[in-house]
All heavy atoms as TSV, in Angstrom:
chain	resi	resn	atom	element	x	y	z
A	1	MET	N	N	-40.005	69.843	-0.096
A	1	MET	CA	C	-40.155	68.472	-0.408
A	1	MET	C	C	-41.625	68.089	-0.187
A	1	MET	O	O	-42.229	67.319	-0.932
A	1	MET	CB	C	-39.250	67.685	0.402
A	1	MET	CG	C	-39.304	66.195	0.202
A	1	MET	SD	S	-38.732	65.082	1.455
A	1	MET	CE	C	-40.051	65.185	2.649
A	2	ALA	N	N	-42.261	68.509	0.967
A	2	ALA	CA	C	-43.599	68.193	1.277
A	2	ALA	C	C	-44.507	68.603	0.135
A	2	ALA	O	O	-45.462	67.794	-0.191
A	2	ALA	CB	C	-43.993	68.757	2.565
A	3	ILE	N	N	-44.402	69.830	-0.340
A	3	ILE	CA	C	-45.290	70.288	-1.432
A	3	ILE	C	C	-45.055	69.528	-2.653
A	3	ILE	O	O	-46.093	69.200	-3.305
A	3	ILE	CB	C	-45.070	71.794	-1.591
A	3	ILE	CG1	C	-45.367	72.530	-0.315
A	3	ILE	CG2	C	-45.833	72.359	-2.728
A	3	ILE	CD1	C	-44.845	74.048	-0.392
A	4	ALA	N	N	-43.860	69.250	-3.030
A	4	ALA	CA	C	-43.690	68.377	-4.251
A	4	ALA	C	C	-44.204	66.969	-4.073
A	4	ALA	O	O	-44.756	66.525	-5.032
A	4	ALA	CB	C	-42.103	68.386	-4.473
A	5	TRP	N	N	-44.120	66.447	-2.852
A	5	TRP	CA	C	-44.660	65.104	-2.618
A	5	TRP	C	C	-46.169	65.056	-2.720
A	5	TRP	O	O	-46.719	64.271	-3.424
A	5	TRP	CB	C	-44.270	64.604	-1.239
A	5	TRP	CG	C	-44.794	63.287	-0.907
A	5	TRP	CD1	C	-44.243	62.040	-1.344
A	5	TRP	CD2	C	-45.857	62.882	-0.178
A	5	TRP	NE1	N	-44.985	61.032	-0.864
A	5	TRP	CE2	C	-46.044	61.520	-0.114
A	5	TRP	CE3	C	-46.921	63.695	0.550
A	5	TRP	CZ2	C	-47.066	60.913	0.525
A	5	TRP	CZ3	C	-47.856	63.189	1.184
A	5	TRP	CH2	C	-47.938	61.712	1.250
A	6	VAL	N	N	-46.807	66.156	-2.296
A	6	VAL	CA	C	-48.273	66.278	-2.335
A	6	VAL	C	C	-48.728	66.407	-3.838
A	6	VAL	O	O	-49.636	65.724	-4.323
A	6	VAL	CB	C	-48.808	67.454	-1.584
A	6	VAL	CG1	C	-50.219	67.755	-1.891
A	6	VAL	CG2	C	-48.744	67.103	-0.013
A	7	LEU	N	N	-47.974	67.276	-4.548
A	7	LEU	CA	C	-48.364	67.503	-6.024
A	7	LEU	C	C	-48.053	66.383	-6.944
A	7	LEU	O	O	-48.495	66.386	-8.034
A	7	LEU	CB	C	-47.648	68.856	-6.502
A	7	LEU	CG	C	-48.150	70.134	-5.758
A	7	LEU	CD1	C	-47.242	71.284	-6.176
A	7	LEU	CD2	C	-49.628	70.278	-6.072
A	8	LYS	N	N	-47.252	65.376	-6.411
A	8	LYS	CA	C	-46.936	64.273	-7.348
A	8	LYS	C	C	-48.191	63.398	-7.604
A	8	LYS	O	O	-48.209	62.568	-8.459
A	8	LYS	CB	C	-45.755	63.431	-6.831
A	8	LYS	CG	C	-46.183	62.488	-5.676
A	8	LYS	CD	C	-45.105	61.556	-5.357
A	8	LYS	CE	C	-45.530	60.618	-4.271
A	8	LYS	NZ	N	-46.744	59.843	-4.501
A	9	ASN	N	N	-49.170	63.451	-6.635
A	9	ASN	CA	C	-50.326	62.621	-6.696
A	9	ASN	C	C	-51.299	63.223	-7.792
A	9	ASN	O	O	-51.764	64.392	-7.691
A	9	ASN	CB	C	-51.069	62.697	-5.292
A	9	ASN	CG	C	-52.293	61.802	-5.280
A	9	ASN	OD1	O	-52.842	61.517	-6.307
A	9	ASN	ND2	N	-52.544	61.344	-4.084
A	10	PRO	N	N	-51.551	62.557	-8.821
A	10	PRO	CA	C	-52.453	63.046	-9.921
A	10	PRO	C	C	-53.829	63.385	-9.432
A	10	PRO	O	O	-54.500	64.120	-10.257
A	10	PRO	CB	C	-52.447	61.863	-10.956
A	10	PRO	CG	C	-52.031	60.652	-10.231
A	10	PRO	CD	C	-51.262	61.094	-9.000
A	11	THR	N	N	-54.242	63.008	-8.316
A	11	THR	CA	C	-55.621	63.259	-7.867
A	11	THR	C	C	-55.625	64.586	-7.101
A	11	THR	O	O	-56.713	65.115	-6.891
A	11	THR	CB	C	-56.280	62.261	-7.012
A	11	THR	OG1	O	-55.487	62.055	-5.877
A	11	THR	CG2	C	-56.293	60.883	-7.811
A	12	VAL	N	N	-54.535	65.235	-6.753
A	12	VAL	CA	C	-54.362	66.476	-6.163
A	12	VAL	C	C	-54.270	67.598	-7.149
A	12	VAL	O	O	-53.473	67.608	-8.080
A	12	VAL	CB	C	-53.134	66.500	-5.193
A	12	VAL	CG1	C	-52.900	67.880	-4.636
A	12	VAL	CG2	C	-53.239	65.431	-4.093
A	13	THR	N	N	-55.334	68.546	-7.049
A	13	THR	CA	C	-55.253	69.676	-7.960
A	13	THR	C	C	-54.515	70.942	-7.431
A	13	THR	O	O	-54.174	71.742	-8.199
A	13	THR	CB	C	-56.782	69.956	-8.320
A	13	THR	OG1	O	-57.388	70.375	-7.117
A	13	THR	CG2	C	-57.412	68.785	-9.063
A	14	SER	N	N	-54.416	70.977	-6.155
A	14	SER	CA	C	-53.737	72.183	-5.711
A	14	SER	C	C	-53.243	71.791	-4.272
A	14	SER	O	O	-53.689	70.892	-3.623
A	14	SER	CB	C	-54.597	73.329	-5.530
A	14	SER	OG	O	-55.670	73.069	-4.572
A	15	ALA	N	N	-52.115	72.450	-3.838
A	15	ALA	CA	C	-51.617	72.443	-2.459
A	15	ALA	C	C	-51.665	73.752	-1.853
A	15	ALA	O	O	-51.199	74.745	-2.397
A	15	ALA	CB	C	-50.176	71.899	-2.572
A	16	LEU	N	N	-52.244	73.730	-0.681
A	16	LEU	CA	C	-52.446	75.057	0.131
A	16	LEU	C	C	-51.242	75.355	0.950
A	16	LEU	O	O	-50.664	74.414	1.623
A	16	LEU	CB	C	-53.601	74.942	1.072
A	16	LEU	CG	C	-55.008	74.770	0.344
A	16	LEU	CD1	C	-56.055	74.657	1.390
A	16	LEU	CD2	C	-55.300	75.845	-0.624
A	17	VAL	N	N	-50.657	76.451	0.832
A	17	VAL	CA	C	-49.466	76.870	1.616
A	17	VAL	C	C	-49.778	78.089	2.447
A	17	VAL	O	O	-50.445	78.935	1.935
A	17	VAL	CB	C	-48.214	77.092	0.728
A	17	VAL	CG1	C	-47.840	75.763	0.025
A	17	VAL	CG2	C	-48.525	78.078	-0.300
A	18	GLY	N	N	-49.331	78.080	3.605
A	18	GLY	CA	C	-49.578	79.170	4.460
A	18	GLY	C	C	-48.396	80.151	4.565
A	18	GLY	O	O	-47.595	80.064	5.538
A	19	ALA	N	N	-48.115	80.908	3.534
A	19	ALA	CA	C	-46.998	81.732	3.467
A	19	ALA	C	C	-47.273	83.125	4.069
A	19	ALA	O	O	-48.430	83.701	3.847
A	19	ALA	CB	C	-46.536	81.901	2.056
A	20	SER	N	N	-46.402	83.615	4.881
A	20	SER	CA	C	-46.559	84.952	5.466
A	20	SER	C	C	-45.552	85.922	4.936
A	20	SER	O	O	-45.556	87.162	5.356
A	20	SER	CB	C	-46.488	84.881	6.945
A	20	SER	OG	O	-45.288	84.364	7.409
A	21	SER	N	N	-44.698	85.515	3.969
A	21	SER	CA	C	-43.773	86.466	3.341
A	21	SER	C	C	-43.537	86.054	1.900
A	21	SER	O	O	-43.741	84.826	1.537
A	21	SER	CB	C	-42.522	86.495	4.153
A	21	SER	OG	O	-41.835	85.203	3.940
A	22	TRP	N	N	-42.945	87.015	1.228
A	22	TRP	CA	C	-42.697	86.697	-0.206
A	22	TRP	C	C	-41.554	85.607	-0.347
A	22	TRP	O	O	-41.659	84.700	-1.152
A	22	TRP	CB	C	-42.234	87.906	-0.929
A	22	TRP	CG	C	-41.834	87.697	-2.436
A	22	TRP	CD1	C	-40.615	87.801	-2.932
A	22	TRP	CD2	C	-42.702	87.227	-3.442
A	22	TRP	NE1	N	-40.649	87.384	-4.192
A	22	TRP	CE2	C	-41.898	87.133	-4.642
A	22	TRP	CE3	C	-44.027	86.897	-3.509
A	22	TRP	CZ2	C	-42.424	86.602	-5.738
A	22	TRP	CZ3	C	-44.580	86.459	-4.732
A	22	TRP	CH2	C	-43.802	86.402	-5.795
A	23	ALA	N	N	-40.629	85.611	0.580
A	23	ALA	CA	C	-39.574	84.585	0.638
A	23	ALA	C	C	-40.158	83.198	0.829
A	23	ALA	O	O	-39.711	82.230	0.213
A	23	ALA	CB	C	-38.660	84.897	1.761
A	24	GLN	N	N	-41.238	83.033	1.628
A	24	GLN	CA	C	-41.864	81.670	1.794
A	24	GLN	C	C	-42.606	81.332	0.581
A	24	GLN	O	O	-42.599	80.103	0.229
A	24	GLN	CB	C	-42.806	81.792	3.010
A	24	GLN	CG	C	-42.136	81.818	4.315
A	24	GLN	CD	C	-43.116	81.901	5.508
A	24	GLN	OE1	O	-44.224	82.396	5.398
A	24	GLN	NE2	N	-42.652	81.397	6.638
A	25	ILE	N	N	-43.231	82.235	-0.117
A	25	ILE	CA	C	-43.829	81.961	-1.437
A	25	ILE	C	C	-42.836	81.428	-2.440
A	25	ILE	O	O	-43.042	80.441	-3.088
A	25	ILE	CB	C	-44.622	83.164	-1.931
A	25	ILE	CG1	C	-45.851	83.462	-1.032
A	25	ILE	CG2	C	-45.167	82.849	-3.410
A	25	ILE	CD1	C	-46.592	84.680	-1.369
A	26	GLN	N	N	-41.713	82.114	-2.477
A	26	GLN	CA	C	-40.690	81.716	-3.416
A	26	GLN	C	C	-40.156	80.336	-3.071
A	26	GLN	O	O	-39.865	79.555	-4.001
A	26	GLN	CB	C	-39.533	82.852	-3.482
A	26	GLN	CG	C	-39.896	84.089	-4.096
A	26	GLN	CD	C	-38.788	85.156	-3.965
A	26	GLN	OE1	O	-38.304	85.371	-2.934
A	26	GLN	NE2	N	-38.600	85.740	-5.196
A	27	ASP	N	N	-39.913	80.094	-1.715
A	27	ASP	CA	C	-39.434	78.795	-1.335
A	27	ASP	C	C	-40.536	77.709	-1.755
A	27	ASP	O	O	-40.055	76.701	-2.261
A	27	ASP	CB	C	-39.246	78.855	0.049
A	27	ASP	CG	C	-38.683	77.502	0.715
A	27	ASP	OD1	O	-37.591	77.099	0.104
A	27	ASP	OD2	O	-39.243	76.925	1.590
A	28	SER	N	N	-41.792	78.074	-1.584
A	28	SER	CA	C	-42.758	77.131	-1.980
A	28	SER	C	C	-42.833	76.782	-3.405
A	28	SER	O	O	-43.084	75.654	-3.926
A	28	SER	CB	C	-44.159	77.536	-1.453
A	28	SER	OG	O	-44.180	77.634	-0.058
A	29	LEU	N	N	-42.643	77.780	-4.135
A	29	LEU	CA	C	-42.631	77.694	-5.701
A	29	LEU	C	C	-41.437	76.776	-6.121
A	29	LEU	O	O	-41.572	76.116	-7.223
A	29	LEU	CB	C	-42.558	79.005	-6.415
A	29	LEU	CG	C	-43.774	79.849	-6.309
A	29	LEU	CD1	C	-43.565	81.195	-6.854
A	29	LEU	CD2	C	-44.926	79.192	-7.049
A	30	GLY	N	N	-40.450	76.680	-5.310
A	30	GLY	CA	C	-39.312	75.808	-5.628
A	30	GLY	C	C	-39.713	74.405	-5.790
A	30	GLY	O	O	-39.035	73.514	-6.455
A	31	ALA	N	N	-40.917	73.970	-5.152
A	31	ALA	CA	C	-41.344	72.592	-5.203
A	31	ALA	C	C	-41.692	72.237	-6.638
A	31	ALA	O	O	-41.710	71.098	-7.039
A	31	ALA	CB	C	-42.612	72.443	-4.329
A	32	LEU	N	N	-41.991	73.251	-7.497
A	32	LEU	CA	C	-42.349	72.986	-8.819
A	32	LEU	C	C	-41.202	72.675	-9.705
A	32	LEU	O	O	-41.244	72.204	-10.791
A	32	LEU	CB	C	-43.132	74.241	-9.506
A	32	LEU	CG	C	-44.438	74.621	-8.717
A	32	LEU	CD1	C	-44.974	75.867	-9.347
A	32	LEU	CD2	C	-45.415	73.501	-8.863
A	33	GLN	N	N	-40.018	72.995	-9.212
A	33	GLN	CA	C	-38.690	72.794	-9.948
A	33	GLN	C	C	-38.248	71.389	-10.055
A	33	GLN	O	O	-37.665	70.969	-10.957
A	33	GLN	CB	C	-37.560	73.666	-9.413
A	33	GLN	CG	C	-37.875	75.170	-9.418
A	33	GLN	CD	C	-38.142	75.699	-10.808
A	33	GLN	OE1	O	-37.437	75.415	-11.719
A	33	GLN	NE2	N	-39.233	76.489	-10.990
A	34	ASN	N	N	-38.516	70.642	-8.963
A	34	ASN	CA	C	-38.148	69.184	-8.938
A	34	ASN	C	C	-39.151	68.422	-8.217
A	34	ASN	O	O	-39.210	68.278	-6.919
A	34	ASN	CB	C	-36.781	69.148	-8.153
A	34	ASN	CG	C	-36.198	67.723	-8.167
A	34	ASN	OD1	O	-36.698	66.876	-8.878
A	34	ASN	ND2	N	-35.254	67.492	-7.277
A	35	GLY	N	N	-40.008	67.882	-8.945
A	35	GLY	CA	C	-41.051	67.051	-8.479
A	35	GLY	C	C	-40.681	65.482	-8.579
A	35	GLY	O	O	-41.528	64.606	-8.267
A	36	ALA	N	N	-39.466	65.202	-8.900
A	36	ALA	CA	C	-39.083	63.756	-9.191
A	36	ALA	C	C	-38.494	63.233	-7.884
A	36	ALA	O	O	-37.673	63.835	-7.325
A	36	ALA	CB	C	-38.078	63.772	-10.342
A	37	PHE	N	N	-38.934	62.042	-7.601
A	37	PHE	CA	C	-38.441	61.288	-6.419
A	37	PHE	C	C	-37.960	59.974	-6.939
A	37	PHE	O	O	-38.636	59.374	-7.759
A	37	PHE	CB	C	-39.466	61.199	-5.346
A	37	PHE	CG	C	-39.924	62.450	-4.688
A	37	PHE	CD1	C	-41.085	63.096	-5.090
A	37	PHE	CD2	C	-39.206	62.944	-3.645
A	37	PHE	CE1	C	-41.484	64.331	-4.440
A	37	PHE	CE2	C	-39.595	64.116	-3.008
A	37	PHE	CZ	C	-40.765	64.812	-3.455
A	38	THR	N	N	-36.976	59.428	-6.321
A	38	THR	CA	C	-36.571	58.030	-6.632
A	38	THR	C	C	-37.530	57.065	-5.947
A	38	THR	O	O	-38.245	57.555	-4.966
A	38	THR	CB	C	-35.066	57.742	-6.225
A	38	THR	OG1	O	-35.086	57.758	-4.744
A	38	THR	CG2	C	-34.073	58.773	-6.848
A	39	SER	N	N	-37.477	55.899	-6.263
A	39	SER	CA	C	-38.257	54.857	-5.637
A	39	SER	C	C	-37.965	54.747	-4.174
A	39	SER	O	O	-38.798	54.638	-3.352
A	39	SER	CB	C	-38.156	53.547	-6.291
A	39	SER	OG	O	-38.657	53.567	-7.643
A	40	ALA	N	N	-36.696	54.865	-3.865
A	40	ALA	CA	C	-36.155	54.735	-2.485
A	40	ALA	C	C	-36.613	55.971	-1.718
A	40	ALA	O	O	-37.060	55.844	-0.565
A	40	ALA	CB	C	-34.629	54.635	-2.474
A	41	GLU	N	N	-36.592	57.146	-2.259
A	41	GLU	CA	C	-37.143	58.344	-1.608
A	41	GLU	C	C	-38.548	58.223	-1.315
A	41	GLU	O	O	-39.048	58.571	-0.132
A	41	GLU	CB	C	-36.847	59.536	-2.377
A	41	GLU	CG	C	-35.351	60.048	-2.471
A	41	GLU	CD	C	-35.017	61.066	-3.458
A	41	GLU	OE1	O	-35.728	61.213	-4.461
A	41	GLU	OE2	O	-34.064	61.872	-3.249
A	42	LEU	N	N	-39.394	57.737	-2.308
A	42	LEU	CA	C	-40.836	57.612	-2.073
A	42	LEU	C	C	-41.094	56.607	-0.931
A	42	LEU	O	O	-41.998	56.869	-0.143
A	42	LEU	CB	C	-41.505	57.230	-3.375
A	42	LEU	CG	C	-41.623	58.373	-4.388
A	42	LEU	CD1	C	-42.139	57.871	-5.683
A	42	LEU	CD2	C	-42.446	59.489	-3.851
A	43	ALA	N	N	-40.367	55.525	-0.976
A	43	ALA	CA	C	-40.582	54.494	-0.005
A	43	ALA	C	C	-40.343	55.072	1.420
A	43	ALA	O	O	-41.049	54.857	2.413
A	43	ALA	CB	C	-39.742	53.333	-0.280
A	44	GLN	N	N	-39.236	55.834	1.593
A	44	GLN	CA	C	-38.865	56.422	2.834
A	44	GLN	C	C	-39.968	57.511	3.282
A	44	GLN	O	O	-40.451	57.431	4.401
A	44	GLN	CB	C	-37.530	57.081	2.703
A	44	GLN	CG	C	-37.015	57.739	3.971
A	44	GLN	CD	C	-36.574	56.689	5.093
A	44	GLN	OE1	O	-36.386	55.588	4.788
A	44	GLN	NE2	N	-36.647	57.160	6.320
A	45	ILE	N	N	-40.359	58.328	2.426
A	45	ILE	CA	C	-41.486	59.256	2.726
A	45	ILE	C	C	-42.723	58.551	3.052
A	45	ILE	O	O	-43.361	58.872	4.073
A	45	ILE	CB	C	-41.630	60.234	1.501
A	45	ILE	CG1	C	-40.453	61.078	1.191
A	45	ILE	CG2	C	-42.818	61.078	1.736
A	45	ILE	CD1	C	-40.467	61.858	-0.142
A	46	ASP	N	N	-43.149	57.674	2.270
A	46	ASP	CA	C	-44.370	56.934	2.467
A	46	ASP	C	C	-44.393	56.124	3.746
A	46	ASP	O	O	-45.434	55.824	4.329
A	46	ASP	CB	C	-44.713	55.986	1.228
A	46	ASP	CG	C	-45.077	56.857	0.042
A	46	ASP	OD1	O	-45.478	57.934	0.133
A	46	ASP	OD2	O	-45.027	56.141	-1.122
A	47	SER	N	N	-43.257	55.723	4.227
A	47	SER	CA	C	-43.226	54.956	5.554
A	47	SER	C	C	-43.682	55.904	6.625
A	47	SER	O	O	-44.026	55.346	7.641
A	47	SER	CB	C	-41.852	54.371	5.675
A	47	SER	OG	O	-40.946	55.405	6.044
A	48	HIS	N	N	-43.587	57.212	6.451
A	48	HIS	CA	C	-43.850	58.178	7.506
A	48	HIS	C	C	-45.191	58.781	7.258
A	48	HIS	O	O	-45.794	59.459	8.220
A	48	HIS	CB	C	-42.856	59.241	7.663
A	48	HIS	CG	C	-41.465	58.708	8.039
A	48	HIS	ND1	N	-41.175	58.426	9.335
A	48	HIS	CD2	C	-40.354	58.460	7.324
A	48	HIS	CE1	C	-39.945	57.999	9.334
A	48	HIS	NE2	N	-39.427	58.007	8.185
A	49	ALA	N	N	-45.795	58.742	6.044
A	49	ALA	CA	C	-46.970	59.264	5.677
A	49	ALA	C	C	-48.112	58.385	5.787
A	49	ALA	O	O	-48.243	57.438	5.100
A	49	ALA	CB	C	-46.960	59.804	4.260
A	50	SER	N	N	-48.972	58.466	6.828
A	50	SER	CA	C	-50.058	57.552	7.129
A	50	SER	C	C	-51.317	58.310	7.365
A	50	SER	O	O	-51.311	59.375	7.880
A	50	SER	CB	C	-49.668	56.535	8.243
A	50	SER	OG	O	-49.479	57.272	9.440
A	51	ASP	N	N	-52.348	57.633	7.102
A	51	ASP	CA	C	-53.668	58.321	7.413
A	51	ASP	C	C	-53.886	58.199	8.937
A	51	ASP	O	O	-53.864	57.110	9.505
A	51	ASP	CB	C	-54.757	57.483	6.766
A	51	ASP	CG	C	-56.081	58.065	6.910
A	51	ASP	OD1	O	-56.351	59.001	7.722
A	51	ASP	OD2	O	-57.134	57.617	6.211
A	52	GLY	N	N	-54.104	59.269	9.523
A	52	GLY	CA	C	-54.330	59.374	11.056
A	52	GLY	C	C	-55.622	59.077	11.404
A	52	GLY	O	O	-55.985	59.059	12.601
A	53	GLY	N	N	-56.644	58.787	10.489
A	53	GLY	CA	C	-57.907	58.429	10.813
A	53	GLY	C	C	-58.743	59.603	11.347
A	53	GLY	O	O	-59.797	59.486	11.910
A	54	LEU	N	N	-58.295	60.837	11.119
A	54	LEU	CA	C	-59.026	61.951	11.481
A	54	LEU	C	C	-60.189	62.346	10.598
A	54	LEU	O	O	-60.018	62.367	9.350
A	54	LEU	CB	C	-58.060	63.311	11.545
A	54	LEU	CG	C	-58.674	64.507	11.916
A	54	LEU	CD1	C	-59.181	64.541	13.381
A	54	LEU	CD2	C	-57.679	65.656	11.655
A	55	ASN	N	N	-61.378	62.419	11.145
A	55	ASN	CA	C	-62.498	62.837	10.346
A	55	ASN	C	C	-63.133	64.030	10.988
A	55	ASN	O	O	-63.892	63.940	11.944
A	55	ASN	CB	C	-63.530	61.613	10.364
A	55	ASN	CG	C	-64.837	61.972	9.551
A	55	ASN	OD1	O	-65.001	63.210	9.086
A	55	ASN	ND2	N	-65.666	60.996	9.320
A	56	ILE	N	N	-62.754	65.222	10.475
A	56	ILE	CA	C	-63.316	66.448	11.082
A	56	ILE	C	C	-64.716	66.714	10.875
A	56	ILE	O	O	-65.357	67.550	11.564
A	56	ILE	CB	C	-62.506	67.656	10.486
A	56	ILE	CG1	C	-62.694	67.846	8.951
A	56	ILE	CG2	C	-61.036	67.590	10.806
A	56	ILE	CD1	C	-62.190	69.098	8.393
A	57	TRP	N	N	-65.330	65.870	10.055
A	57	TRP	CA	C	-66.857	66.026	9.846
A	57	TRP	C	C	-67.700	64.982	10.656
A	57	TRP	O	O	-68.886	64.965	10.588
A	57	TRP	CB	C	-67.149	65.910	8.326
A	57	TRP	CG	C	-66.379	66.812	7.519
A	57	TRP	CD1	C	-65.301	66.541	6.690
A	57	TRP	CD2	C	-66.458	68.219	7.466
A	57	TRP	NE1	N	-64.754	67.550	6.059
A	57	TRP	CE2	C	-65.404	68.721	6.555
A	57	TRP	CE3	C	-67.271	69.197	8.120
A	57	TRP	CZ2	C	-65.205	70.030	6.260
A	57	TRP	CZ3	C	-67.067	70.511	7.838
A	57	TRP	CH2	C	-66.010	70.937	6.975
A	58	ALA	N	N	-67.027	64.041	11.408
A	58	ALA	CA	C	-67.723	63.056	12.073
A	58	ALA	C	C	-68.879	63.544	12.988
A	58	ALA	O	O	-70.050	63.092	12.818
A	58	ALA	CB	C	-66.830	62.191	12.907
A	59	ALA	N	N	-68.640	64.561	13.778
A	59	ALA	CA	C	-69.689	65.052	14.670
A	59	ALA	C	C	-70.801	65.696	13.954
A	59	ALA	O	O	-72.025	65.505	14.277
A	59	ALA	CB	C	-69.031	66.151	15.695
A	60	SER	N	N	-70.483	66.424	12.905
A	60	SER	CA	C	-71.683	67.132	12.207
A	60	SER	C	C	-72.467	66.237	11.310
A	60	SER	O	O	-73.506	66.524	10.837
A	60	SER	CB	C	-71.042	68.232	11.419
A	60	SER	OG	O	-70.222	67.795	10.372
A	61	SER	N	N	-71.899	65.028	10.921
A	61	SER	CA	C	-72.549	64.180	10.073
A	61	SER	C	C	-73.365	63.084	10.766
A	61	SER	O	O	-74.013	62.323	10.175
A	61	SER	CB	C	-71.551	63.483	9.051
A	61	SER	OG	O	-70.582	62.843	9.667
A	62	GLN	N	N	-73.253	63.054	12.056
A	62	GLN	CA	C	-74.067	62.094	12.893
A	62	GLN	C	C	-75.458	62.660	12.988
A	62	GLN	O	O	-75.618	63.902	13.352
A	62	GLN	CB	C	-73.442	61.804	14.238
A	62	GLN	CG	C	-72.140	61.102	14.184
A	62	GLN	CD	C	-71.437	61.011	15.585
A	62	GLN	OE1	O	-71.985	61.560	16.513
A	62	GLN	NE2	N	-70.368	60.281	15.609
A	63	SER	N	N	-76.499	61.887	12.792
A	63	SER	CA	C	-77.929	62.355	12.856
A	63	SER	C	C	-78.320	62.164	14.316
A	63	SER	O	O	-77.959	61.248	15.068
A	63	SER	CB	C	-78.828	61.643	11.935
A	63	SER	OG	O	-78.707	60.252	12.259
A	64	GLY	N	N	-79.139	63.189	14.758
A	64	GLY	CA	C	-79.690	63.103	16.045
A	64	GLY	C	C	-79.030	63.902	16.994
A	64	GLY	O	O	-78.824	64.104	18.053
């Protein structure tokens, strides 16, 4: 579900998955089978998906 949710965004060109077995790859490919979500499902998912404000580049982009 998470992979399908990420891929529904038209600005996302790929989703990185950390598979360590062929079974995990097959499971991840299942996200391509059903990328449709109802409005209610999207509302529920989006209520939990928030920007955590993490900027991993903050320290390296500060001058001085």
